[in-house]
Every structure is written in C-alpha cells, then in structure tokens.
N, C-alpha and C positions, 0 to 999 in steps of 0.2 A: 503494500500500500504506500510505502514511503516513496518509492521510485516515481510513480506517476505524479504524486503531489509535488515533489521537488523538481522534477523535470519540467512540469508545466509552469511552475513558478519561475523557472530559469528562462524558458523560451517565450512565454506569453508576452512580456513587455516588448521584445524585439518583433514578435509576430504582429502585435498591434501597431507598432511604429512603422512596420513595412506596409501597412494598409490591409492586412488580412492574411489568411492562411488556414491551415487545418491542424488540429490536434486529434490524434486517434489513440484511444485507450483500449486495452484488452480486458474483457470480462469472460464470463462463462454462462452457459444456459443453466448451470447448476444452482445459480443464485435464486432461481424461482422455485426450487424444490426444497422440501425438508428431508435431507438425507441423513440417516443415522451415521454418526461418527464423521460427519462432514462439516461440522461447525466452523472450523478454522479455514478450510478452503473456501467454503461458501461466503464467509464474511470477508475474506481478503479479496474475493472477486466482486462482491457486492459493493464494497466501498468505492472502487473506481467508477461504478455505474452512477452512484450518488454524486460523486465529484463531477462526473461528466455532465450530468443534468445542471448542476450549479454553474459550472464553467460555461456551458452553452448559453445560459441566461446572462452570465456576466460578460463574456467576451463576444457574444454574437453581435451586439450593437457596434462592435469595432471591426466587423468583417471577418471574425475568426470563427470557423466552424469547429465544434467539438463533438466527436462521435465516439461511441464504444462499439467494438466488434465483439459479438458474443457467440462464438462458434458452439455448435452442438454435436451430437453423435452422428456419424456418417456410417450407414450400414453398407457394407460391400455386398454386391449381389452374390448369391450362392451359385456355384457352378450348375448349369443346366436349368436354372429357374429364371423365367422372364419376369421382370418387374412390370406391374400393371401399367405404369406410366410409359413404358416403352413398347407396349403391344400395338 
C-alpha cells in the first residue's frame, strides 16, 4: 500500500504541471469477496482502489486520469471443449 501512495505523491505534482496524464494502480477482483484467510491480501489491494477513487476526484480537474486495473481469474479452455462464446 505504501508504494502507490508514495509514488503518486512523487509524480502527481509534475503530472499536473505538465497539463495532464494518467496514473494507473493495480488492484484485484478479490477485494469484492470475503475470502477466509484472505484479510491481508484483500485489504492491501482494497486500499489502492480507495486511493484511486480519491485521487481521481482530486486530480481529475487538473487533467490527470487515475484508474485501477483489477484483473480477475482467467480460465484456460480445456482440451477438446469448445467455449460457448466461440461456437
């Protein structure tokens, strides 16, 4: 959680001064679930999402986009099975 906070604090002023740009944070789909024994991971990925929303509101008026990428699970197709979306 410290890395996104301090990195954004370091680059935001120059990004604003340059007239705009983008800041991208990484999160995880897991923050939306209650996973047993997943408290630490979920909270460390949830914090950047909250920071992203706040920074988007704060820096957006200066032309800085702030987004979070929240990848999820990708299921590889099983051999010999056709996925319904590819039929």
